ZATORKE-256770 format. One record per residue: x, y, z negated of N, C-alpha, C in turn; residue in one letter; residue number from 1. Coordinates in nm, 2 decimals, m for minus. Example, Ala and Ser with C-alpha at 12.3 -4.5 7.8 and 13.67 -1.06 7.14 Angstrom:
BEGIN
+--------+--------+--------+--------+--------+--------+--------+--------+--------+---+-----+
!   n_c1 !   n_c2 !   n_c3 !  ca_c1 !  ca_c2 !  ca_c3 !   c_c1 !   c_c2 !   c_c3 ! r !   k !
+--------+--------+--------+--------+--------+--------+--------+--------+--------+---+-----+
!   1.32 !  m0.57 !  m0.78 !   1.23 !  m0.45 !  m0.78 !   1.32 !  m0.33 !  m0.78 ! A !   1 !
!   1.28 !  m0.22 !  m0.71 !   1.37 !  m0.11 !  m0.71 !   1.29 !   0.00 !  m0.79 ! S !   2 !
+--------+--------+--------+--------+--------+--------+--------+--------+--------+---+-----+
This chain:
BEGIN
+--------+--------+--------+--------+--------+--------+--------+--------+--------+---+-----+
!   n_c1 !   n_c2 !   n_c3 !  ca_c1 !  ca_c2 !  ca_c3 !   c_c1 !   c_c2 !   c_c3 ! r !   k !
+--------+--------+--------+--------+--------+--------+--------+--------+--------+---+-----+
!  m2.68 !  m0.29 !  m1.22 !  m2.53 !  m0.29 !  m1.30 !  m2.43 !  m0.28 !  m1.22 ! M !   1 !
!  m2.38 !  m0.16 !  m1.25 !  m2.23 !  m0.11 !  m1.14 !  m2.12 !  m0.16 !  m1.18 ! N !   2 !
!  m2.02 !  m0.23 !  m1.13 !  m1.93 !  m0.32 !  m1.13 !  m1.82 !  m0.22 !  m1.10 ! H !   3 !
!  m1.70 !  m0.18 !  m1.13 !  m1.60 !  m0.11 !  m1.10 !  m1.51 !  m0.12 !  m1.00 ! P !   4 !
!  m1.50 !  m0.05 !  m0.87 !  m1.44 !  m0.12 !  m0.80 !  m1.34 !  m0.25 !  m0.79 ! P !   5 !
!  m1.28 !  m0.33 !  m0.70 !  m1.18 !  m0.40 !  m0.74 !  m1.04 !  m0.34 !  m0.76 ! P !   6 !
!  m0.95 !  m0.39 !  m0.79 !  m0.84 !  m0.36 !  m0.80 !  m0.73 !  m0.42 !  m0.67 ! L !   7 !
!  m0.68 !  m0.32 !  m0.64 !  m0.58 !  m0.35 !  m0.52 !  m0.49 !  m0.52 !  m0.56 ! P !   8 !
!  m0.45 !  m0.59 !  m0.43 !  m0.35 !  m0.66 !  m0.50 !  m0.24 !  m0.58 !  m0.55 ! P !   9 !
!  m0.15 !  m0.66 !  m0.62 !  m0.01 !  m0.57 !  m0.67 !   0.04 !  m0.55 !  m0.58 ! P !  10 !
!   0.08 !  m0.59 !  m0.46 !   0.16 !  m0.51 !  m0.38 !   0.10 !  m0.40 !  m0.27 ! D !  11 !
!  m0.01 !  m0.39 !  m0.32 !  m0.06 !  m0.21 !  m0.26 !  m0.06 !  m0.13 !  m0.33 ! V !  12 !
!   0.00 !  m0.03 !  m0.25 !   0.06 !   0.12 !  m0.34 !  m0.08 !   0.21 !  m0.23 ! L !  13 !
!  m0.10 !   0.31 !  m0.34 !  m0.16 !   0.45 !  m0.31 !  m0.03 !   0.55 !  m0.28 ! T !  14 !
!  m0.05 !   0.60 !  m0.16 !   0.05 !   0.72 !  m0.11 !  m0.05 !   0.81 !  m0.07 ! V !  15 !
!   0.01 !   0.91 !  m0.11 !  m0.08 !   1.08 !  m0.09 !   0.04 !   1.14 !   0.02 ! Q !  16 !
!  m0.04 !   1.20 !   0.14 !   0.03 !   1.24 !   0.23 !  m0.08 !   1.33 !   0.29 ! I !  17 !
!   0.01 !   1.47 !   0.37 !  m0.08 !   1.59 !   0.43 !  m0.06 !   1.67 !   0.33 ! G !  18 !
!  m0.14 !   1.81 !   0.37 !  m0.10 !   1.91 !   0.24 !   0.06 !   2.02 !   0.28 ! G !  19 !
!   0.13 !   1.94 !   0.34 !   0.27 !   2.00 !   0.35 !   0.28 !   2.01 !   0.52 ! V !  20 !
!   0.36 !   2.10 !   0.56 !   0.41 !   2.10 !   0.70 !   0.58 !   2.02 !   0.69 ! D !  21 !
!   0.59 !   2.03 !   0.82 !   0.73 !   1.93 !   0.85 !   0.83 !   2.00 !   0.80 ! K !  22 !
!   0.83 !   2.13 !   0.79 !   0.93 !   2.18 !   0.71 !   0.95 !   2.19 !   0.60 ! A !  23 !
!   0.81 !   2.19 !   0.49 !   0.85 !   2.18 !   0.35 !   0.86 !   2.01 !   0.33 ! E !  24 !
!   0.82 !   1.93 !   0.40 !   0.85 !   1.78 !   0.38 !   1.03 !   1.77 !   0.41 ! L !  25 !
!   1.04 !   1.84 !   0.50 !   1.23 !   1.87 !   0.55 !   1.26 !   1.91 !   0.40 ! L !  26 !
!   1.23 !   1.99 !   0.36 !   1.29 !   2.05 !   0.21 !   1.25 !   1.94 !   0.10 ! Q !  27 !
!   1.17 !   1.86 !   0.09 !   1.13 !   1.78 !  m0.01 !   1.26 !   1.66 !   0.00 ! R !  28 !
!   1.24 !   1.60 !   0.12 !   1.37 !   1.52 !   0.14 !   1.52 !   1.58 !   0.11 ! L !  29 !
!   1.54 !   1.67 !   0.15 !   1.65 !   1.73 !   0.13 !   1.68 !   1.76 !  m0.05 ! A !  30 !
!   1.59 !   1.77 !  m0.09 !   1.60 !   1.80 !  m0.21 !   1.60 !   1.67 !  m0.31 ! A !  31 !
!   1.57 !   1.56 !  m0.26 !   1.57 !   1.43 !  m0.32 !   1.73 !   1.38 !  m0.24 ! A !  32 !
!   1.78 !   1.46 !  m0.16 !   1.92 !   1.35 !  m0.15 !   1.88 !   1.27 !  m0.03 ! Q !  33 !
!   1.78 !   1.24 !   0.00 !   1.74 !   1.17 !   0.13 !   1.84 !   1.22 !   0.25 ! V !  34 !
!   1.91 !   1.13 !   0.33 !   1.95 !   1.11 !   0.45 !   1.86 !   1.10 !   0.55 ! K !  35 !
!   1.88 !   1.13 !   0.67 !   1.83 !   1.13 !   0.79 !   1.93 !   1.07 !   0.91 ! M !  36 !
!   1.92 !   0.99 !   1.01 !   2.00 !   0.94 !   1.13 !   1.94 !   1.06 !   1.23 ! N !  37 !
!   2.00 !   1.02 !   1.32 !   1.97 !   1.11 !   1.43 !   1.85 !   1.06 !   1.50 ! L !  38 !
!   1.79 !   0.97 !   1.50 !   1.67 !   0.92 !   1.59 !   1.52 !   0.99 !   1.44 ! A !  39 !
!   1.57 !   0.98 !   1.33 !   1.48 !   1.05 !   1.21 !   1.46 !   1.20 !   1.27 ! G !  40 !
!   1.53 !   1.24 !   1.33 !   1.58 !   1.39 !   1.27 !   1.52 !   1.42 !   1.45 ! Q !  41 !
!   1.51 !   1.35 !   1.53 !   1.38 !   1.34 !   1.63 !   1.29 !   1.35 !   1.63 ! Q !  42 !
!   1.27 !   1.26 !   1.54 !   1.10 !   1.26 !   1.52 !   1.04 !   1.38 !   1.44 ! L !  43 !
!   1.15 !   1.43 !   1.36 !   1.10 !   1.54 !   1.29 !   1.10 !   1.64 !   1.40 ! F !  44 !
!   1.14 !   1.65 !   1.50 !   1.18 !   1.76 !   1.57 !   1.08 !   1.75 !   1.71 ! A !  45 !
!   0.99 !   1.66 !   1.68 !   0.91 !   1.62 !   1.84 !   0.74 !   1.67 !   1.78 ! D !  46 !
!   0.73 !   1.79 !   1.88 !   0.57 !   1.83 !   1.82 !   0.46 !   1.76 !   1.81 ! E !  47 !
!   0.47 !   1.66 !   1.87 !   0.39 !   1.54 !   1.87 !   0.39 !   1.48 !   1.71 ! R !  48 !
!   0.47 !   1.49 !   1.66 !   0.48 !   1.47 !   1.53 !   0.41 !   1.56 !   1.44 ! F !  49 !
!   0.31 !   1.55 !   1.37 !   0.23 !   1.65 !   1.29 !   0.18 !   1.58 !   1.17 ! R !  50 !
!   0.14 !   1.68 !   1.04 !   0.14 !   1.64 !   0.94 !   0.00 !   1.65 !   0.93 ! T !  51 !
!  m0.07 !   1.59 !   0.82 !  m0.19 !   1.60 !   0.79 !  m0.24 !   1.76 !   0.71 ! A !  52 !
!  m0.30 !   1.84 !   0.76 !  m0.32 !   1.96 !   0.71 !  m0.39 !   1.98 !   0.56 ! A !  53 !
!  m0.46 !   1.85 !   0.50 !  m0.54 !   1.88 !   0.41 !  m0.47 !   1.72 !   0.32 ! Q !  54 !
!  m0.42 !   1.71 !   0.22 !  m0.38 !   1.59 !   0.11 !  m0.48 !   1.43 !   0.16 ! P !  55 !
!  m0.42 !   1.32 !   0.17 !  m0.52 !   1.24 !   0.16 !  m0.46 !   1.12 !   0.13 ! E !  56 !
!  m0.52 !   1.02 !   0.04 !  m0.47 !   0.92 !  m0.07 !  m0.45 !   0.79 !   0.06 ! Q !  57 !
!  m0.38 !   0.72 !   0.10 !  m0.40 !   0.57 !   0.16 !  m0.34 !   0.49 !   0.10 ! I !  58 !
!  m0.40 !   0.37 !   0.07 !  m0.33 !   0.25 !   0.04 !  m0.29 !   0.16 !   0.15 ! Q !  59 !
!  m0.13 !   0.11 !   0.14 !  m0.04 !   0.06 !   0.21 !  m0.01 !  m0.06 !   0.12 ! V !  60 !
!   0.00 !  m0.16 !   0.22 !   0.11 !  m0.31 !   0.14 !   0.21 !  m0.33 !   0.26 ! Q !  61 !
!   0.31 !  m0.36 !   0.18 !   0.44 !  m0.42 !   0.25 !   0.42 !  m0.59 !   0.29 ! Q !  62 !
!   0.46 !  m0.63 !   0.35 !   0.44 !  m0.75 !   0.40 !   0.52 !  m0.80 !   0.53 ! I !  63 !
!   0.58 !  m0.94 !   0.48 !   0.69 !  m0.96 !   0.61 !   0.61 !  m1.01 !   0.71 ! S !  64 !
!   0.70 !  m1.01 !   0.82 !   0.63 !  m1.06 !   0.93 !   0.58 !  m1.19 !   0.95 ! V !  65 !
!   0.65 !  m1.30 !   0.87 !   0.62 !  m1.43 !   0.83 !   0.49 !  m1.43 !   0.74 ! A !  66 !
!   0.49 !  m1.38 !   0.64 !   0.37 !  m1.36 !   0.58 !   0.25 !  m1.32 !   0.68 ! D !  67 !
!   0.27 !  m1.24 !   0.75 !   0.13 !  m1.24 !   0.86 !   0.11 !  m1.32 !   0.95 ! L !  68 !
!   0.17 !  m1.44 !   0.93 !   0.13 !  m1.59 !   1.00 !   0.24 !  m1.58 !   1.12 ! G !  69 !
!   0.32 !  m1.53 !   1.14 !   0.41 !  m1.55 !   1.24 !   0.56 !  m1.59 !   1.16 ! L !  70 !
!   0.58 !  m1.72 !   1.14 !   0.69 !  m1.76 !   1.09 !   0.80 !  m1.78 !   1.18 ! P !  71 !
!   0.81 !  m1.75 !   1.30 !   0.91 !  m1.76 !   1.41 !   0.94 !  m1.58 !   1.45 ! D !  72 !
!   0.86 !  m1.51 !   1.42 !   0.85 !  m1.37 !   1.45 !   0.79 !  m1.34 !   1.52 ! G !  73 !
!   0.78 !  m1.23 !   1.60 !   0.70 !  m1.15 !   1.70 !   0.73 !  m1.05 !   1.75 ! G !  74 !
!   0.69 !  m0.99 !   1.87 !   0.67 !  m0.89 !   1.93 !   0.57 !  m0.76 !   1.87 ! V !  75 !
!   0.60 !  m0.65 !   1.87 !   0.47 !  m0.55 !   1.80 !   0.33 !  m0.59 !   1.83 ! M !  76 !
!   0.31 !  m0.65 !   1.96 !   0.17 !  m0.66 !   1.98 !   0.12 !  m0.80 !   1.90 ! A !  77 !
!   0.18 !  m0.89 !   1.87 !   0.18 !  m1.00 !   1.80 !   0.16 !  m0.97 !   1.64 ! Q !  78 !
!   0.24 !  m0.89 !   1.62 !   0.25 !  m0.82 !   1.47 !   0.14 !  m0.76 !   1.45 ! I !  79 !
!   0.06 !  m0.65 !   1.52 !  m0.04 !  m0.58 !   1.51 !  m0.17 !  m0.64 !   1.55 ! L !  80 !
!  m0.17 !  m0.76 !   1.58 !  m0.27 !  m0.85 !   1.59 !  m0.31 !  m0.90 !   1.48 ! A !  81 !
!  m0.19 !  m0.98 !   1.42 !  m0.20 !  m1.04 !   1.30 !  m0.24 !  m0.97 !   1.21 ! A !  82 !
!  m0.16 !  m0.81 !   1.19 !  m0.21 !  m0.74 !   1.08 !  m0.36 !  m0.71 !   1.08 ! A !  83 !
!  m0.39 !  m0.67 !   1.22 !  m0.57 !  m0.62 !   1.19 !  m0.63 !  m0.73 !   1.19 ! A !  84 !
!  m0.62 !  m0.90 !   1.18 !  m0.68 !  m1.02 !   1.13 !  m0.67 !  m0.99 !   0.96 ! G !  85 !
!  m0.60 !  m0.91 !   0.94 !  m0.60 !  m0.91 !   0.75 !  m0.65 !  m0.79 !   0.71 ! R !  86 !
!  m0.71 !  m0.72 !   0.80 !  m0.78 !  m0.57 !   0.76 !  m0.64 !  m0.48 !   0.73 ! G !  87 !
!  m0.55 !  m0.53 !   0.83 !  m0.41 !  m0.37 !   0.81 !  m0.42 !  m0.33 !   0.93 ! L !  88 !
!  m0.40 !  m0.21 !   0.94 !  m0.36 !  m0.10 !   1.05 !  m0.23 !  m0.06 !   1.05 ! Q !  89 !
!  m0.21 !   0.01 !   1.19 !  m0.05 !   0.08 !   1.16 !  m0.08 !   0.22 !   1.05 ! P !  90 !
!   0.05 !   0.31 !   0.97 !   0.02 !   0.39 !   0.92 !   0.02 !   0.55 !   1.01 ! C !  91 !
!  m0.02 !   0.65 !   0.97 !   0.01 !   0.73 !   1.04 !   0.18 !   0.79 !   1.04 ! P !  92 !
!   0.22 !   0.86 !   1.13 !   0.38 !   0.85 !   1.12 !   0.48 !   0.96 !   0.97 ! L !  93 !
!   0.36 !   0.97 !   0.94 !   0.37 !   1.09 !   0.84 !   0.42 !   1.01 !   0.69 ! E !  94 !
!   0.38 !   0.92 !   0.72 !   0.39 !   0.83 !   0.56 !   0.53 !   0.78 !   0.56 ! L !  95 !
!   0.61 !   0.77 !   0.63 !   0.72 !   0.76 !   0.60 !   0.81 !   0.84 !   0.53 ! G !  96 !
!   0.82 !   0.94 !   0.56 !   0.87 !   1.03 !   0.48 !   0.83 !   1.02 !   0.36 ! P !  97 !
!   0.72 !   1.03 !   0.33 !   0.64 !   1.07 !   0.18 !   0.67 !   0.93 !   0.10 ! H !  98 !
!   0.67 !   0.80 !   0.19 !   0.70 !   0.65 !   0.10 !   0.84 !   0.68 !   0.05 ! L !  99 !
!   0.91 !   0.74 !   0.15 !   1.07 !   0.75 !   0.12 !   1.07 !   0.80 !   0.02 ! R ! 100 !
!   1.01 !   0.93 !  m0.02 !   1.02 !   1.01 !  m0.18 !   0.98 !   0.98 !  m0.28 ! L ! 101 !
!   0.90 !   0.86 !  m0.25 !   0.79 !   0.75 !  m0.33 !   0.91 !   0.66 !  m0.38 ! L ! 102 !
!   0.96 !   0.59 !  m0.31 !   0.99 !   0.43 !  m0.35 !   1.16 !   0.48 !  m0.37 ! L ! 103 !
!   1.20 !   0.42 !  m0.49 !   1.35 !   0.38 !  m0.50 !   1.38 !   0.26 !  m0.49 ! D ! 104 !
!   1.40 !   0.17 !  m0.33 !   1.43 !   0.04 !  m0.29 !   1.58 !   0.00 !  m0.34 ! Q ! 105 !
!   1.59 !  m0.13 !  m0.36 !   1.72 !  m0.16 !  m0.40 !   1.82 !  m0.15 !  m0.31 ! A ! 106 !
!   1.95 !  m0.18 !  m0.32 !   2.04 !  m0.23 !  m0.21 !   2.00 !  m0.31 !  m0.17 ! E ! 107 !
!   2.01 !  m0.34 !   0.00 !   1.96 !  m0.46 !   0.04 !   2.08 !  m0.54 !   0.16 ! G ! 108 !
!   2.18 !  m0.42 !   0.20 !   2.25 !  m0.43 !   0.33 !   2.42 !  m0.51 !   0.28 ! A ! 109 !
!   2.44 !  m0.47 !   0.17 !   2.62 !  m0.52 !   0.07 !   2.62 !  m0.62 !   0.12 ! L ! 110 !
!   2.71 !  m0.65 !   0.14 !   2.74 !  m0.83 !   0.16 !   2.73 !  m0.89 !   0.31 ! G ! 111 !
!   2.63 !  m0.80 !   0.37 !   2.61 !  m0.90 !   0.49 !   2.67 !  m0.76 !   0.62 ! F ! 112 !
!   2.69 !  m0.84 !   0.72 !   2.77 !  m0.81 !   0.86 !   2.65 !  m0.68 !   0.89 ! A ! 113 !
!   2.75 !  m0.58 !   0.96 !   2.64 !  m0.46 !   1.01 !   2.53 !  m0.55 !   1.11 ! P ! 114 !
!   2.42 !  m0.48 !   1.13 !   2.33 !  m0.51 !   1.24 !   2.34 !  m0.43 !   1.35 ! T ! 115 !
!   2.29 !  m0.47 !   1.46 !   2.30 !  m0.39 !   1.59 !   2.16 !  m0.45 !   1.66 ! R ! 116 !
!   2.02 !  m0.36 !   1.67 !   1.91 !  m0.40 !   1.77 !   1.82 !  m0.50 !   1.70 ! N ! 117 !
!   1.80 !  m0.49 !   1.56 !   1.77 !  m0.52 !   1.46 !   1.75 !  m0.47 !   1.32 ! Q ! 118 !
!   1.64 !  m0.49 !   1.28 !   1.62 !  m0.45 !   1.10 !   1.73 !  m0.48 !   1.01 ! S ! 119 !
!   1.81 !  m0.41 !   0.93 !   1.89 !  m0.46 !   0.90 !   1.84 !  m0.50 !   0.74 ! P ! 120 !
!   1.90 !  m0.59 !   0.67 !   1.85 !  m0.62 !   0.53 !   1.82 !  m0.53 !   0.43 ! P ! 121 !
!   1.72 !  m0.56 !   0.39 !   1.68 !  m0.47 !   0.30 !   1.59 !  m0.32 !   0.32 ! G ! 122 !
!   1.61 !  m0.37 !   0.48 !   1.51 !  m0.24 !   0.54 !   1.38 !  m0.24 !   0.54 ! A ! 123 !
!   1.29 !  m0.13 !   0.51 !   1.15 !  m0.12 !   0.53 !   1.09 !  m0.06 !   0.65 ! I ! 124 !
!   1.03 !  m0.11 !   0.72 !   0.99 !  m0.05 !   0.86 !   0.83 !   0.01 !   0.82 ! T ! 125 !
!   0.80 !   0.13 !   0.81 !   0.68 !   0.20 !   0.82 !   0.59 !   0.15 !   0.97 ! V ! 126 !
!   0.52 !   0.09 !   1.00 !   0.44 !   0.08 !   1.12 !   0.36 !   0.18 !   1.19 ! V ! 127 !
!   0.36 !   0.24 !   1.27 !   0.28 !   0.37 !   1.30 !   0.26 !   0.33 !   1.45 ! S ! 128 !
!   0.18 !   0.41 !   1.49 !   0.15 !   0.42 !   1.63 !   0.29 !   0.50 !   1.70 ! A ! 129 !
!   0.36 !   0.49 !   1.79 !   0.45 !   0.55 !   1.84 !   0.41 !   0.70 !   1.91 ! P ! 130 !
!   0.49 !   0.79 !   1.92 !   0.45 !   0.94 !   2.01 !   0.44 !   0.92 !   2.12 ! L ! 131 !
!   0.46 !   0.80 !   2.21 !   0.46 !   0.78 !   2.30 !   0.53 !   0.65 !   2.35 ! C ! 132 !
!   0.52 !   0.57 !   2.45 !   0.55 !   0.45 !   2.50 !   0.72 !   0.47 !   2.60 ! E ! 133 !
!   0.75 !   0.58 !   2.60 !   0.92 !   0.57 !   2.66 !   0.99 !   0.53 !   2.56 ! D ! 134 !
!   1.08 !   0.45 !   2.59 !   1.17 !   0.38 !   2.49 !   1.28 !   0.47 !   2.49 ! D ! 135 !
!   1.31 !   0.56 !   2.51 !   1.41 !   0.70 !   2.52 !   1.36 !   0.76 !   2.35 ! A ! 136 !
!   1.24 !   0.79 !   2.30 !   1.19 !   0.82 !   2.23 !   1.17 !   0.74 !   2.12 ! V ! 137 !
!   1.24 !   0.78 !   1.99 !   1.23 !   0.70 !   1.83 !   1.10 !   0.63 !   1.82 ! P ! 138 !
!   1.06 !   0.51 !   1.80 !   0.93 !   0.46 !   1.78 !   0.88 !   0.50 !   1.64 ! K ! 139 !
!   0.96 !   0.52 !   1.53 !   0.91 !   0.51 !   1.38 !   1.03 !   0.55 !   1.27 ! G ! 140 !
!   0.97 !   0.55 !   1.19 !   1.05 !   0.56 !   1.08 !   1.11 !   0.40 !   0.97 ! F ! 141 !
!   1.21 !   0.39 !   0.93 !   1.22 !   0.27 !   0.86 !   1.34 !   0.29 !   0.72 ! Y ! 142 !
!   1.34 !   0.26 !   0.59 !   1.34 !   0.34 !   0.47 !   1.50 !   0.19 !   0.47 ! L ! 143 !
!   1.57 !   0.24 !   0.39 !   1.71 !   0.19 !   0.32 !   1.78 !   0.25 !   0.22 ! R ! 144 !
!   1.81 !   0.17 !   0.16 !   1.96 !   0.25 !   0.07 !   2.08 !   0.16 !   0.09 ! R ! 145 !
!   2.18 !   0.28 !   0.13 !   2.29 !   0.23 !   0.15 !   2.40 !   0.29 !   0.09 ! I ! 146 !
!   2.48 !   0.20 !   0.00 !   2.57 !   0.28 !  m0.11 !   2.49 !   0.35 !  m0.19 ! E ! 147 !
!   2.38 !   0.29 !  m0.22 !   2.32 !   0.43 !  m0.35 !   2.25 !   0.54 !  m0.30 ! G ! 148 !
!   2.25 !   0.55 !  m0.15 !   2.23 !   0.66 !  m0.08 !   2.08 !   0.60 !   0.01 ! V ! 149 !
!   1.95 !   0.70 !  m0.02 !   1.86 !   0.68 !   0.02 !   1.88 !   0.76 !   0.19 ! L ! 150 !
!   1.80 !   0.69 !   0.25 !   1.77 !   0.70 !   0.40 !   1.60 !   0.68 !   0.44 ! W ! 151 !
!   1.58 !   0.80 !   0.51 !   1.49 !   0.76 !   0.59 !   1.52 !   0.79 !   0.75 ! L ! 152 !
!   1.51 !   0.66 !   0.82 !   1.60 !   0.62 !   0.93 !   1.47 !   0.59 !   1.05 ! R ! 153 !
!   1.52 !   0.70 !   1.18 !   1.45 !   0.66 !   1.26 !   1.49 !   0.51 !   1.36 ! G ! 154 !
!   1.39 !   0.45 !   1.45 !   1.46 !   0.40 !   1.52 !   1.39 !   0.38 !   1.63 ! Y ! 155 !
!   1.46 !   0.32 !   1.75 !   1.43 !   0.32 !   1.90 !   1.37 !   0.13 !   1.91 ! W ! 156 !
!   1.28 !   0.12 !   1.97 !   1.22 !  m0.02 !   1.99 !   1.17 !  m0.03 !   2.14 ! S ! 157 !
!   1.15 !  m0.17 !   2.18 !   1.09 !  m0.19 !   2.33 !   0.99 !  m0.28 !   2.26 ! S ! 158 !
!   0.89 !  m0.29 !   2.36 !   0.78 !  m0.36 !   2.34 !   0.76 !  m0.52 !   2.33 ! A ! 159 !
!   0.94 !  m0.57 !   2.41 !   0.97 !  m0.71 !   2.40 !   1.06 !  m0.76 !   2.26 ! E ! 160 !
!   1.12 !  m0.64 !   2.19 !   1.17 !  m0.65 !   2.07 !   1.11 !  m0.73 !   2.00 ! H ! 161 !
!   1.21 !  m0.89 !   1.97 !   1.12 !  m0.97 !   1.83 !   1.21 !  m0.93 !   1.73 ! V ! 162 !
!   1.05 !  m0.90 !   1.63 !   1.13 !  m0.90 !   1.50 !   1.12 !  m1.03 !   1.45 ! R ! 163 !
!   1.20 !  m1.02 !   1.31 !   1.26 !  m1.16 !   1.26 !   1.12 !  m1.20 !   1.13 ! R ! 164 !
!   1.13 !  m1.31 !   1.10 !   1.05 !  m1.35 !   0.99 !   1.01 !  m1.28 !   0.88 ! P ! 165 !
!   1.17 !  m1.25 !   0.84 !   1.19 !  m1.19 !   0.72 !   1.17 !  m1.07 !   0.73 ! D ! 166 !
!   1.16 !  m0.99 !   0.82 !   1.15 !  m0.83 !   0.83 !   1.03 !  m0.78 !   0.73 ! E ! 167 !
!   1.06 !  m0.69 !   0.68 !   0.95 !  m0.59 !   0.58 !   0.92 !  m0.50 !   0.64 ! Q ! 168 !
!   0.75 !  m0.50 !   0.63 !   0.68 !  m0.39 !   0.72 !   0.57 !  m0.33 !   0.65 ! L ! 169 !
!   0.56 !  m0.24 !   0.64 !   0.41 !  m0.16 !   0.58 !   0.31 !  m0.11 !   0.69 ! V ! 170 !
!   0.20 !  m0.15 !   0.61 !   0.07 !  m0.12 !   0.71 !   0.01 !  m0.08 !   0.59 ! F ! 171 !
!  m0.11 !   0.00 !   0.68 !  m0.19 !   0.11 !   0.58 !  m0.35 !  m0.01 !   0.61 ! A ! 172 !
!  m0.43 !   0.02 !   0.53 !  m0.58 !   0.00 !   0.50 !  m0.63 !   0.08 !   0.55 ! Y ! 173 !
!  m0.75 !   0.05 !   0.62 !  m0.86 !   0.16 !   0.65 !  m0.91 !   0.23 !   0.55 ! P ! 174 !
!  m0.97 !   0.38 !   0.60 !  m0.98 !   0.45 !   0.46 !  m1.11 !   0.40 !   0.38 ! A ! 175 !
!  m1.19 !   0.33 !   0.44 !  m1.33 !   0.30 !   0.41 !  m1.29 !   0.16 !   0.38 ! T ! 176 !
!  m1.18 !   0.10 !   0.35 !  m1.17 !  m0.03 !   0.30 !  m1.21 !  m0.08 !   0.18 ! A ! 177 !
!  m1.28 !  m0.21 !   0.12 !  m1.23 !  m0.26 !  m0.04 !  m1.15 !  m0.35 !  m0.02 ! T ! 178 !
!  m1.09 !  m0.33 !  m0.13 !  m0.94 !  m0.39 !  m0.11 !  m1.00 !  m0.51 !  m0.24 ! I ! 179 !
!  m0.94 !  m0.64 !  m0.19 !  m0.96 !  m0.74 !  m0.32 !  m0.83 !  m0.82 !  m0.32 ! T ! 180 !
!  m0.80 !  m0.86 !  m0.42 !  m0.68 !  m0.97 !  m0.43 !  m0.72 !  m1.08 !  m0.37 ! A ! 181 !
+--------+--------+--------+--------+--------+--------+--------+--------+--------+---+-----+
């Protein structure tokens, strides 16, 4: 007897990436009035950032650092190990721009003091492998909504940076994974 595949947990989202080059992806972001900071622009300008030639579907999950089992926060190596234990892996770098085009997140930073060297309230960090280990090169993208404007922002981070337990991260499921609730 054939059974239908299990439904993904409610916080799992399917995102299509690939099939467009960086120039077209930038055009789509501009058409959607998405703003980018300098670090995001640097990521797009880096020749090591490539988009997939063929479209593909990726299932992703948003999860907090605490929900990964790190109630006191953790550095990226700890976060990656905890995510791997849940069957999650880093996303392709290209997922950040595609996810930005898909999500219309709530305002998160209104009423909070500005942050420095940490993820701002309401931000969603798309965890991806860095282009290189040089701390002068942005490590990846995060999503924000600031005063009604959607942003795709790049960020710099060292291996020693401790992420807070409430920080929201996005990870991918392996392409062959069977996702269960």
